[in-house]
C-alpha positions in Angstrom: 10.1 5.0 9.2 13.3 3.0 10.0 16.9 3.1 9.0 18.1 -0.1 7.3 21.7 -1.3 7.2 22.4 -3.8 4.5 25.1 -5.3 6.7 22.4 -6.4 9.2 21.2 -9.1 6.8 21.6 -12.8 7.6 25.4 -13.6 7.4 26.2 -15.3 4.1 23.1 -14.1 2.3 23.9 -13.1 -1.3 23.6 -9.4 -2.2 20.4 -8.5 -4.1 21.3 -6.9 -7.4 18.3 -4.5 -7.7 17.8 -0.9 -8.6 17.5 1.2 -5.5 14.1 2.5 -6.7 12.8 -1.0 -6.5 13.9 -1.7 -2.9 11.6 -1.8 0.1 13.8 -0.7 3.0 16.7 -2.5 1.4 14.8 -5.6 0.3 13.5 -6.6 -3.1 9.9 -7.3 -3.8 10.8 -10.9 -4.8 12.6 -11.3 -1.5 9.5 -10.3 0.4 7.3 -12.6 -1.7 9.6 -15.5 -1.0 9.5 -14.7 2.7 5.7 -14.7 2.5 5.8 -18.0 0.6 7.7 -19.5 3.5 5.0 -18.4 6.0 7.4 -15.8 7.3 9.6 -18.6 8.7 12.3 -18.7 9.8 11.7 -15.2 11.2 13.7 -12.5 9.5 14.3 -9.8 12.2 15.4 -7.3 9.5 12.1 -7.6 7.7 9.9 -7.8 10.7 11.5 -4.7 12.3 10.8 -2.6 9.1 7.5 -0.8 9.0 7.8 -0.5 5.2 8.4 -4.2 4.8 5.5 -5.1 7.0 3.2 -2.8 5.1 4.3 -4.5 1.8 3.7 -8.0 3.2 0.2 -7.0 4.3 -0.5 -5.6 0.8 0.8 -8.7 -0.9 -1.3 -10.9 1.4 -4.3 -8.8 0.4 -3.6 -9.3 -3.3 -3.1 -13.0 -2.9 -6.4 -13.3 -1.0 -8.2 -11.6 -3.9 -6.5 -13.9 -6.4 -7.5 -17.0 -4.5 -11.1 -16.1 -3.7 -12.8 -12.9 -5.0 -11.2 -13.2 -8.5 -11.6 -17.0 -8.8 -14.9 -16.8 -10.6 -13.7 -14.2 -13.1 -10.4 -16.0 -13.7 -12.3 -19.1 -14.8 -13.9 -17.1 -17.6 -11.1 -14.6 -18.3 -7.8 -16.1 -17.2 -5.7 -13.5 -18.9 -7.6 -10.8 -17.2 -6.8 -12.2 -13.8 -3.1 -12.2 -14.4 -3.2 -8.6 -15.7 -5.3 -7.5 -12.7 -3.0 -9.0 -10.1 0.1 -7.8 -11.9 -1.3 -4.3 -12.0 -1.8 -4.4 -8.2 1.7 -5.7 -7.5 3.2 -3.0 -9.7 1.3 -0.3 -7.9 2.5 -1.8 -4.6 6.1 -1.8 -5.8 5.8 1.9 -6.8 4.3 2.9 -3.4 6.3 1.0 -0.8 9.6 2.8 -1.4 10.1 5.5 1.2 9.3 8.6 -0.8 9.3 12.0 0.8 9.6 12.7 4.5 6.4 14.2 6.0 7.2 16.2 9.2 5.3 15.9 12.5 5.3 18.7 15.1 7.1 18.4 18.4 7.1 20.8 21.3 10.9 20.6 21.5 12.3 22.6 18.4 15.5 20.4 18.6 13.5 17.2 17.9 12.6 16.3 14.3 9.8 13.8 13.8 8.3 12.5 10.6 6.8 9.7 8.7 7.6 8.5 5.2 5.3 9.0 2.3 5.3 5.2 1.9 3.9 4.8 5.4 1.0 7.2 4.6 0.3 5.3 1.4 0.2 2.0 3.3 -2.2 3.6 5.8 -4.5 4.6 2.9 -4.3 1.1 1.5 -5.4 -0.3 4.9 -8.2 2.2 5.0 -9.5 0.7 1.7 -9.3 -2.8 3.1 -11.7 -1.8 5.8 -14.3 -0.7 3.3 -16.4 -3.7 2.2 -16.0 -4.5 -1.5 -13.2 -2.0 -2.1 -9.5 -2.4 -3.0 -7.2 0.7 -3.2 -5.0 0.2 -6.2 -2.9 3.3 -5.7 -2.7 6.6 -3.9 -1.1 9.9 -4.8 -0.3 12.9 -2.5 -0.2 16.0 -4.7 1.5 19.0 -3.1 4.6 19.7 -1.0 4.2 17.2 1.9 7.6 18.2 3.2 6.3 21.7 4.0 4.1 22.1 7.2 0.6 23.4 6.4 1.0 23.2 2.6 -2.3 22.2 1.0 -2.3 18.6 -0.1 -4.7 16.8 -2.5 -5.1 13.1 -2.2 -6.2 10.9 -5.2 -7.2 7.3 -4.4 -7.7 4.9 -7.3 -10.0 2.0 -6.3 -11.6 -1.1 -7.7 -14.9 -2.5 -6.4 -16.6 -5.8 -6.2 -19.4 -6.2 -8.8 -22.7 -5.1 -7.2 -21.3 -2.7 -4.7 -22.9 0.8 -5.0 -20.0 2.8 -6.4 -21.1 6.2 -5.2 -21.6 4.9 -1.6 -18.4 3.0 -1.6 -16.4 5.9 -2.9 -18.0 8.2 -0.3 -17.1 5.7 2.5 -13.5 5.4 1.3 -13.2 9.2 1.1 -14.6 9.7 4.6 -12.4 6.9 6.0 -9.3 8.4 4.4 -10.0 11.9 5.7 -10.4 10.5 9.2 -7.2 8.4 9.1 -5.1 11.2 7.7 -6.4 13.6 10.4 -5.6 11.0 13.1 -2.2 9.8 12.0 -0.7 12.8 10.1 -0.6 16.6 10.3 -1.1 17.1 6.6 -3.5 19.9 5.6 -5.9 18.0 3.3 -7.5 20.3 0.7 -9.3 17.5 -1.1 -9.6 13.8 -1.4 -10.5 12.5 -4.9 -11.7 8.9 -5.5 -11.4 7.3 -8.9 -13.0 4.0 -9.7 -11.1 2.3 -12.5 -12.2 -1.3 -12.4 -14.8 -3.8 -11.1 -14.2 -7.4 -10.2 -16.7 -10.3 -10.1 -17.1 -12.0 -6.7 -17.1 -15.8 -6.6 -20.6 -16.9 -7.8 -21.4 -13.4 -9.0 -23.2 -12.4 -12.1 -21.5 -13.2 -15.4 
């Protein structure tokens, strides 16, 4: 989504020794978590100007909200489960927020090349999940050649659900919302959207 120049960082900031595959537009996940811990102050223009970094910050905020509220009841009974659940979400975020493949967008001028990153589309799908009550999207996969216009693409969304949420209805709502969002914001030819439910969490005060 945006080009990032490591030299644009705050003068004097130490280099971050991280594998390139673990960087989010040039920033480590730890760096972004520290920035979130500080309430995003002082404002870091490099982070705030990066669409991929902002998507990651929103995803981390979502995970923290779950750990502080929706998972509080479960954590009191199964503390190790809470740590594992949150760690799994963070690992899936780390895997998704790197740029990935470039997805082309059409433009009437053949000399103009437009596109979005695969990470941006995955961030969109995670936001779609946030809008469905009782659902969290753990991961998303785009199966097919997204770099080729009109190539058929199959999307797989792995979700978790709050205890008591009707799974069939929630999965259907997520699938419909994903199809609508992809049609609105991309030009991908979606052949199928698969939804996999892999976990259920107990809401605060829910059944034991």
